[in-house]
C-alpha positions as a Markdown table, in Angstrom:
| # | Residue | x | y | z |
|---|---|---|---|---|
| 1 | Met | -26.9 | 13.5 | 9.2 |
| 2 | Lys | -26.8 | 10.1 | 8.1 |
| 3 | Ala | -24.2 | 7.8 | 10.0 |
| 4 | Ile | -23.6 | 4.0 | 9.1 |
| 5 | Ala | -23.1 | 2.5 | 12.2 |
| 6 | Leu | -22.3 | -0.8 | 13.6 |
| 7 | Thr | -25.0 | -1.7 | 16.2 |
| 8 | Ser | -23.5 | -5.1 | 17.7 |
| 9 | Phe | -20.2 | -6.9 | 16.4 |
| 10 | Gly | -20.5 | -10.0 | 14.1 |
| 11 | Ile | -21.5 | -10.2 | 10.3 |
| 12 | Pro | -22.2 | -7.1 | 8.3 |
| 13 | Glu | -25.6 | -7.1 | 8.4 |
| 14 | Val | -25.1 | -5.7 | 12.0 |
| 15 | Leu | -24.4 | -2.2 | 10.1 |
| 16 | Glu | -27.3 | 0.3 | 10.7 |
| 17 | Glu | -28.4 | 3.7 | 8.9 |
| 18 | Leu | -28.7 | 6.5 | 11.8 |
| 19 | Glu | -29.4 | 10.0 | 12.2 |
| 20 | Val | -26.6 | 11.7 | 14.2 |
| 21 | Pro | -25.5 | 15.5 | 15.4 |
| 22 | Val | -23.2 | 17.3 | 13.1 |
| 23 | Pro | -20.1 | 16.9 | 15.0 |
| 24 | Thr | -19.0 | 20.3 | 16.8 |
| 25 | Leu | -15.4 | 21.5 | 16.2 |
| 26 | Thr | -12.4 | 22.2 | 18.5 |
| 27 | Asp | -10.7 | 25.3 | 17.3 |
| 28 | Thr | -8.1 | 23.0 | 15.4 |
| 29 | Gln | -10.6 | 20.5 | 13.6 |
| 30 | Val | -11.7 | 21.3 | 10.4 |
| 31 | Leu | -15.4 | 19.9 | 9.1 |
| 32 | Val | -15.2 | 18.0 | 6.2 |
| 33 | Glu | -18.2 | 16.9 | 3.9 |
| 34 | Met | -17.1 | 13.0 | 3.3 |
| 35 | Arg | -17.6 | 11.8 | -0.1 |
| 36 | Ala | -15.4 | 9.1 | -0.3 |
| 37 | Ser | -14.4 | 6.6 | 2.2 |
| 38 | Ser | -13.2 | 2.8 | 2.6 |
| 39 | Ile | -12.2 | -0.6 | 4.4 |
| 40 | Asn | -9.4 | -1.2 | 6.0 |
| 41 | Pro | -8.1 | -4.4 | 7.9 |
| 42 | Ala | -9.0 | -2.8 | 11.2 |
| 43 | Asp | -12.6 | -2.0 | 10.2 |
| 44 | Ile | -13.2 | -5.6 | 9.6 |
| 45 | Gln | -11.3 | -7.1 | 12.8 |
| 46 | Met | -13.8 | -4.4 | 15.0 |
| 47 | Arg | -17.2 | -5.5 | 13.0 |
| 48 | Ser | -16.3 | -9.0 | 13.6 |
| 49 | Gly | -15.7 | -8.1 | 17.3 |
| 50 | Ala | -12.1 | -10.0 | 16.9 |
| 51 | Ile | -10.4 | -7.1 | 17.8 |
| 52 | Leu | -12.0 | -7.1 | 21.0 |
| 53 | Gln | -10.6 | -10.8 | 22.2 |
| 54 | Ser | -7.2 | -9.5 | 21.3 |
| 55 | Pro | -4.6 | -7.7 | 23.7 |
| 56 | Met | -5.5 | -4.8 | 21.3 |
| 57 | Ala | -8.7 | -4.6 | 23.0 |
| 58 | Asp | -8.3 | -1.6 | 25.2 |
| 59 | Lys | -7.1 | 0.6 | 22.3 |
| 60 | Phe | -10.5 | 0.7 | 20.2 |
| 61 | Pro | -13.9 | 2.1 | 21.5 |
| 62 | Ala | -16.6 | -1.3 | 22.7 |
| 63 | Gln | -19.7 | 1.0 | 23.5 |
| 64 | Leu | -22.1 | 0.3 | 20.7 |
| 65 | Pro | -23.0 | 2.0 | 18.6 |
| 66 | Ile | -20.0 | 2.7 | 16.3 |
| 67 | Val | -19.4 | 4.2 | 13.4 |
| 68 | Leu | -16.4 | 2.5 | 11.4 |
| 69 | Gly | -13.8 | 4.1 | 9.0 |
| 70 | Phe | -10.5 | 5.8 | 9.2 |
| 71 | Asp | -10.3 | 7.4 | 6.0 |
| 72 | Val | -12.0 | 10.1 | 4.5 |
| 73 | Ala | -12.1 | 12.5 | 1.4 |
| 74 | Gly | -14.3 | 15.2 | 0.8 |
| 75 | Ile | -14.7 | 18.9 | 0.6 |
| 76 | Val | -14.1 | 21.6 | 3.8 |
| 77 | Lys | -17.4 | 23.1 | 5.1 |
| 78 | Glu | -16.1 | 25.0 | 8.2 |
| 79 | Val | -12.6 | 25.6 | 10.0 |
| 80 | Gly | -12.2 | 25.8 | 13.6 |
| 81 | Glu | -10.8 | 29.4 | 14.6 |
| 82 | Lys | -7.1 | 28.2 | 14.8 |
| 83 | Val | -7.4 | 26.8 | 12.0 |
| 84 | Arg | -4.7 | 27.9 | 9.2 |
| 85 | His | -4.3 | 25.7 | 6.2 |
| 86 | Phe | -7.5 | 24.9 | 5.1 |
| 87 | Lys | -10.7 | 27.0 | 4.1 |
| 88 | Pro | -14.2 | 25.7 | 3.1 |
| 89 | Gly | -14.4 | 24.9 | -0.4 |
| 90 | Asp | -11.1 | 22.7 | -0.3 |
| 91 | Arg | -11.1 | 19.3 | -1.5 |
| 92 | Val | -9.2 | 17.6 | 1.2 |
| 93 | Met | -8.2 | 13.5 | 2.1 |
| 94 | Gly | -6.9 | 12.4 | 5.8 |
| 95 | Leu | -7.4 | 10.3 | 8.7 |
| 96 | Val | -9.7 | 10.2 | 11.4 |
| 97 | Pro | -9.1 | 7.7 | 14.6 |
| 98 | Met | -12.2 | 6.4 | 13.8 |
| 99 | Gly | -15.8 | 7.4 | 12.4 |
| 100 | Ser | -15.9 | 8.5 | 8.6 |
| 101 | Tyr | -19.0 | 6.8 | 7.6 |
| 102 | Met | -20.7 | 9.8 | 7.9 |
| 103 | Asp | -22.2 | 12.8 | 5.9 |
| 104 | Tyr | -19.7 | 15.1 | 8.1 |
| 105 | Val | -16.7 | 14.5 | 10.1 |
| 106 | Ala | -14.5 | 16.4 | 12.4 |
| 107 | Val | -10.7 | 16.3 | 11.2 |
| 108 | Glu | -7.7 | 17.6 | 12.9 |
| 109 | Glu | -6.0 | 20.1 | 11.1 |
| 110 | Asp | -2.7 | 18.2 | 11.0 |
| 111 | His | -4.6 | 15.1 | 9.8 |
| 112 | Leu | -5.6 | 16.4 | 6.4 |
| 113 | Ala | -4.1 | 17.3 | 2.7 |
| 114 | Val | -5.3 | 19.3 | -0.1 |
| 115 | Ile | -6.1 | 17.4 | -3.1 |
| 116 | Pro | -6.2 | 18.7 | -6.8 |
| 117 | Glu | -8.8 | 18.4 | -9.1 |
| 118 | Ser | -6.9 | 15.6 | -11.0 |
| 119 | Leu | -7.6 | 13.2 | -8.1 |
| 120 | Ser | -11.2 | 11.9 | -7.5 |
| 121 | Phe | -12.2 | 11.6 | -4.4 |
| 122 | Glu | -12.7 | 7.8 | -4.7 |
| 123 | Glu | -9.0 | 7.5 | -5.6 |
| 124 | Ala | -8.4 | 9.7 | -2.5 |
| 125 | Gly | -10.8 | 8.0 | -0.1 |
| 126 | Ala | -8.8 | 5.0 | -0.7 |
| 127 | Ala | -5.5 | 6.3 | 0.0 |
| 128 | Pro | -5.0 | 7.6 | 3.4 |
| 129 | Ala | -4.1 | 4.4 | 5.7 |
| 130 | Val | -2.6 | 2.5 | 3.2 |
| 131 | Ala | -0.6 | 5.3 | 1.5 |
| 132 | Leu | 0.5 | 6.7 | 5.2 |
| 133 | Thr | 1.7 | 3.4 | 6.6 |
| 134 | Ala | 3.6 | 2.4 | 3.6 |
| 135 | Trp | 5.3 | 6.0 | 3.5 |
| 136 | Gln | 6.4 | 5.8 | 7.2 |
| 137 | Ala | 7.3 | 2.1 | 7.4 |
| 138 | Leu | 9.8 | 2.6 | 4.4 |
| 139 | Phe | 11.2 | 6.1 | 4.9 |
| 140 | Glu | 10.5 | 6.3 | 8.6 |
| 141 | His | 11.2 | 3.2 | 10.3 |
| 142 | Gly | 12.7 | 1.3 | 7.1 |
| 143 | Arg | 14.9 | 4.1 | 6.6 |
| 144 | Leu | 14.9 | 2.6 | 2.7 |
| 145 | Gln | 18.1 | 3.6 | 0.9 |
| 146 | Pro | 18.5 | 3.4 | -3.7 |
| 147 | Arg | 19.6 | -0.3 | -4.2 |
| 148 | Gln | 18.6 | -2.3 | -0.9 |
| 149 | Arg | 16.6 | -5.5 | -1.0 |
| 150 | Ile | 13.1 | -5.4 | 0.4 |
| 151 | Leu | 10.5 | -7.8 | 1.4 |
| 152 | Val | 7.0 | -6.6 | 1.2 |
| 153 | His | 4.2 | -9.2 | 2.2 |
| 154 | Ala | 0.8 | -8.9 | 1.2 |
| 155 | Gly | 1.9 | -7.3 | -1.7 |
| 156 | Ala | -1.6 | -7.0 | -3.4 |
| 157 | Gly | -3.4 | -5.5 | -0.5 |
| 158 | Gly | -4.0 | -2.3 | 0.4 |
| 159 | Val | -0.8 | -1.3 | 2.4 |
| 160 | Gly | 1.3 | -3.5 | 0.5 |
| 161 | His | 0.8 | -2.6 | -3.0 |
| 162 | Ala | 1.4 | 1.0 | -2.0 |
| 163 | Ala | 4.4 | 0.0 | -0.5 |
| 164 | Val | 5.9 | -2.0 | -3.5 |
| 165 | Gln | 5.5 | 1.1 | -5.5 |
| 166 | Leu | 7.0 | 3.6 | -3.1 |
| 167 | Ala | 10.0 | 0.9 | -2.6 |
| 168 | Lys | 10.5 | 0.4 | -6.6 |
| 169 | Gln | 10.0 | 4.1 | -7.1 |
| 170 | Tyr | 13.1 | 5.0 | -4.5 |
| 171 | Gly | 15.5 | 2.5 | -6.6 |
| 172 | Ala | 15.2 | -0.9 | -4.0 |
| 173 | Tyr | 15.1 | -4.1 | -5.4 |
| 174 | Val | 11.6 | -5.2 | -4.6 |
| 175 | Ile | 10.5 | -8.8 | -3.2 |
| 176 | Ala | 6.5 | -9.5 | -2.8 |
| 177 | Thr | 4.8 | -11.9 | -1.6 |
| 178 | Ala | 0.9 | -12.7 | -3.3 |
| 179 | Arg | -1.4 | -15.5 | -4.0 |
| 180 | Asp | -0.6 | -16.8 | -7.5 |
| 181 | Tyr | -3.3 | -15.2 | -9.3 |
| 182 | Asn | -2.1 | -11.4 | -8.4 |
| 183 | His | 1.2 | -12.2 | -9.3 |
| 184 | Asp | 1.1 | -10.1 | -12.6 |
| 185 | Phe | -0.9 | -7.7 | -10.8 |
| 186 | Val | 2.4 | -7.1 | -8.1 |
| 187 | Lys | 4.8 | -7.5 | -11.0 |
| 188 | Gly | 3.0 | -4.6 | -12.8 |
| 189 | Leu | 3.5 | -2.8 | -9.3 |
| 190 | Gly | 7.0 | -2.9 | -10.2 |
| 191 | Ala | 8.0 | -6.1 | -8.0 |
| 192 | Asp | 11.0 | -7.8 | -8.8 |
| 193 | Glu | 10.1 | -10.9 | -7.3 |
| 194 | Val | 6.9 | -12.8 | -6.1 |
| 195 | Phe | 6.3 | -15.5 | -4.5 |
| 196 | Asp | 3.2 | -17.2 | -3.3 |
| 197 | Tyr | 3.6 | -17.6 | 0.5 |
| 198 | Thr | 0.6 | -20.3 | 0.5 |
| 199 | Lys | 2.3 | -22.6 | -1.7 |
| 200 | Val | 6.2 | -22.1 | -1.5 |
| 201 | Asp | 8.6 | -21.5 | 1.6 |
| 202 | Phe | 9.5 | -17.6 | 0.6 |
| 203 | Ser | 12.6 | -18.1 | 3.1 |
| 204 | Val | 14.2 | -21.2 | 1.0 |
| 205 | Gln | 13.6 | -19.0 | -2.2 |
| 206 | Ile | 14.9 | -16.0 | -1.2 |
| 207 | Thr | 18.4 | -17.2 | -1.5 |
| 208 | Asp | 20.3 | -13.4 | -1.1 |
| 209 | Pro | 19.2 | -11.9 | 2.7 |
| 210 | Val | 17.2 | -8.9 | 2.0 |
| 211 | Asp | 17.6 | -5.5 | 4.1 |
| 212 | Ile | 14.4 | -4.9 | 5.3 |
| 213 | Val | 11.1 | -7.0 | 5.7 |
| 214 | Phe | 8.0 | -5.0 | 6.0 |
| 215 | Asp | 5.0 | -7.2 | 6.8 |
| 216 | Ser | 1.3 | -6.3 | 6.8 |
| 217 | Ala | -0.2 | -10.2 | 6.4 |
| 218 | Leu | -2.8 | -11.1 | 8.6 |
| 219 | Asp | -0.9 | -13.9 | 9.8 |
| 220 | Pro | -3.4 | -16.0 | 12.0 |
| 221 | Ser | -0.6 | -16.9 | 14.3 |
| 222 | Thr | 0.1 | -13.3 | 15.2 |
| 223 | Ile | -3.3 | -11.6 | 15.3 |
| 224 | Gly | -4.0 | -13.2 | 18.6 |
| 225 | Thr | -0.8 | -13.0 | 20.3 |
| 226 | Gly | 0.9 | -10.4 | 19.0 |
| 227 | Leu | 4.1 | -12.4 | 18.8 |
| 228 | Pro | 5.9 | -12.8 | 15.0 |
| 229 | Gly | 4.5 | -16.0 | 14.5 |
| 230 | Asp | 5.2 | -18.7 | 11.9 |
| 231 | Leu | 5.9 | -15.9 | 9.0 |
| 232 | Gly | 7.5 | -14.2 | 11.5 |
| 233 | Glu | 9.9 | -16.8 | 12.2 |
| 234 | Lys | 10.2 | -17.4 | 8.3 |
| 235 | Asn | 11.1 | -13.0 | 8.1 |
| 236 | Tyr | 14.1 | -13.3 | 10.6 |
| 237 | Ser | 15.3 | -16.0 | 8.7 |
| 238 | Val | 15.9 | -13.9 | 5.5 |
| 239 | Ile | 16.9 | -10.7 | 7.1 |
| 240 | Lys | 20.4 | -10.0 | 6.8 |
| 241 | Asp | 22.6 | -9.6 | 10.3 |
| 242 | Gly | 21.4 | -5.9 | 11.1 |
| 243 | Gly | 18.9 | -5.7 | 9.1 |
| 244 | Thr | 15.6 | -4.0 | 9.9 |
| 245 | Tyr | 11.9 | -6.1 | 10.6 |
| 246 | Ile | 9.1 | -3.2 | 10.2 |
| 247 | Ser | 5.3 | -4.7 | 11.0 |
| 248 | Val | 2.0 | -3.3 | 11.3 |
| 249 | Val | 0.7 | -6.7 | 13.1 |
| 250 | Ala | 3.1 | -7.8 | 15.6 |
| 251 | Phe | 2.4 | -5.6 | 18.2 |
| 252 | Thr | 4.6 | -7.2 | 20.4 |
| 253 | Ile | 7.5 | -7.0 | 18.5 |
| 254 | Asn | 9.4 | -4.6 | 20.1 |
| 255 | Gln | 10.0 | -6.6 | 23.2 |
| 256 | Tyr | 10.9 | -9.5 | 21.0 |
| 257 | Pro | 14.7 | -11.1 | 21.8 |
| 258 | Lys | 16.5 | -9.4 | 19.5 |
| 259 | Val | 17.9 | -11.8 | 17.1 |
| 260 | Arg | 21.5 | -11.3 | 15.0 |
| 261 | Gly | 21.2 | -7.5 | 15.9 |
| 262 | Ile | 17.9 | -6.9 | 13.6 |
| 263 | Asn | 15.7 | -4.0 | 14.3 |
| 264 | Ala | 12.0 | -4.9 | 14.9 |
| 265 | His | 9.6 | -2.3 | 15.0 |
| 266 | Phe | 5.7 | -2.6 | 15.6 |
| 267 | Phe | 4.1 | 1.0 | 14.8 |
| 268 | His | 0.8 | 2.7 | 14.0 |
| 269 | Ala | 0.6 | 5.1 | 11.2 |
| 270 | Arg | 0.9 | 8.8 | 12.6 |
| 271 | Pro | -1.1 | 11.3 | 10.7 |
| 272 | Asn | 0.6 | 14.4 | 9.8 |
| 273 | Arg | 0.1 | 16.7 | 6.9 |
| 274 | Ala | 3.8 | 16.5 | 5.8 |
| 275 | Asp | 3.4 | 13.0 | 4.9 |
| 276 | Phe | 0.1 | 13.3 | 3.0 |
| 277 | Glu | 1.0 | 16.1 | 1.1 |
| 278 | Ser | 4.5 | 13.7 | -0.4 |
| 279 | Ile | 1.6 | 10.9 | -1.3 |
| 280 | Val | -0.7 | 13.3 | -3.0 |
| 281 | Arg | 2.1 | 14.5 | -4.8 |
| 282 | His | 3.1 | 11.3 | -5.9 |
| 283 | Met | -0.3 | 10.2 | -6.8 |
| 284 | Gln | -0.4 | 13.4 | -9.0 |
| 285 | Lys | 2.3 | 12.4 | -10.9 |
| 286 | Asn | 0.8 | 8.9 | -11.0 |
| 287 | Thr | 4.3 | 7.3 | -9.3 |
| 288 | Leu | 1.5 | 6.2 | -6.9 |
| 289 | Arg | -1.8 | 4.5 | -7.7 |
| 290 | Ile | -4.5 | 3.2 | -5.2 |
| 291 | His | -5.7 | 0.8 | -7.0 |
| 292 | Ile | -9.6 | 0.5 | -6.2 |
| 293 | Asn | -10.9 | -3.5 | -6.2 |
| 294 | Glu | -14.6 | -2.4 | -6.0 |
| 295 | Thr | -16.5 | 1.0 | -5.3 |
| 296 | Tyr | -20.2 | 0.7 | -3.1 |
| 297 | Pro | -22.6 | 3.3 | -2.6 |
| 298 | Phe | -22.8 | 5.0 | 1.0 |
| 299 | Thr | -25.8 | 3.4 | 2.2 |
| 300 | Ala | -26.4 | 0.9 | 4.8 |
| 301 | Gln | -27.1 | -1.8 | 2.0 |
| 302 | Gly | -23.6 | -0.4 | 0.0 |
| 303 | Leu | -21.6 | -1.1 | 3.1 |
| 304 | Leu | -23.3 | -4.4 | 3.8 |
| 305 | Gln | -22.3 | -5.5 | 0.5 |
| 306 | Ala | -18.7 | -4.0 | 0.7 |
| 307 | Tyr | -17.6 | -6.0 | 3.8 |
| 308 | Arg | -19.3 | -8.9 | 2.3 |
| 309 | Lys | -16.7 | -8.5 | -0.8 |
| 310 | Ser | -13.8 | -7.5 | 1.5 |
| 311 | Glu | -14.3 | -11.1 | 2.6 |
| 312 | Glu | -14.1 | -13.0 | -0.9 |
| 313 | Leu | -11.1 | -13.6 | -2.7 |
| 314 | Pro | -9.4 | -12.7 | -5.1 |
| 315 | Lys | -8.8 | -9.1 | -3.9 |
| 316 | Arg | -6.4 | -6.6 | -4.3 |
| 317 | Gly | -6.1 | -3.0 | -3.2 |
| 318 | Lys | -8.9 | -1.0 | -1.6 |
| 319 | Ile | -12.9 | -1.3 | -1.7 |
| 320 | Val | -14.4 | 2.3 | -1.3 |
| 321 | Ile | -17.3 | 3.4 | -0.3 |
| 322 | Ser | -18.5 | 6.5 | -2.6 |
| 323 | Lys | -21.5 | 9.2 | -2.2 |
| 324 | Ser | -21.3 | 9.2 | -5.9 |
| 325 | Arg | -22.5 | 5.8 | -6.3 |
| 326 | Gly | -26.2 | 4.8 | -5.9 |
């Protein structure tokens, strides 16, 4: 079967098409014929090799070739002996630890959910990582309540634009940061206020403290150290005493000295079927819409173009890889 693999670290041209064996299933896994996937920030950091220079390097494989990709949407072809919730022919979406840019992907049963015919594979392939991260940040780690005030950084990005929608649907007052050309887009998602953090100091603009800050912005002062960094210091200044600071980038924030009783959390999304099913319901009702910035074919050239696009501005939402293209 075909896989698009990283054969060295660096520019997108290092991605090549390879022939690899179809995965062998364990008893708890499902074989999914991949129809769509997407690009996430961790894919970009891995492809460039930047993540291997960070303190998080031991969490990722360094032996080449590496098949990138976390999101998968497609059709179930086979199931392991202990799988009870899926059968061949089911349309599904879910997450793998890494390696979804392949014709067939082995996925743990609990890391999948059935998707309805009303959702395209492209919509479903764009959703898993960003929607799950936003969902767990708000409701598991943030314990968001109606009428609370929340600041969502990178409100036009993959995770951020999902978080803005979910927080607003739940009755929160949503403040977001985004570049000025994305303000109308983010307000259209439901944000009550939007600030361009590259042009104004949001910590001065926000006059009433927020209950929660959710930070998914790739601040250069955070990526290399895992510390809250320059953006983090401003985040602390706008959170009320005893509030919550959630980050998916500042991976040492849990050990950071406690400030004014603020509960600080770094987390990785934890795939599970129940959360995915909740996300699918929201998508089915159009209370969560994953914006697709661009779609590219599942070829080495298509992935090259997709990764090039991911480095350009302006951008919003997700870049999708689809077998329906090309």
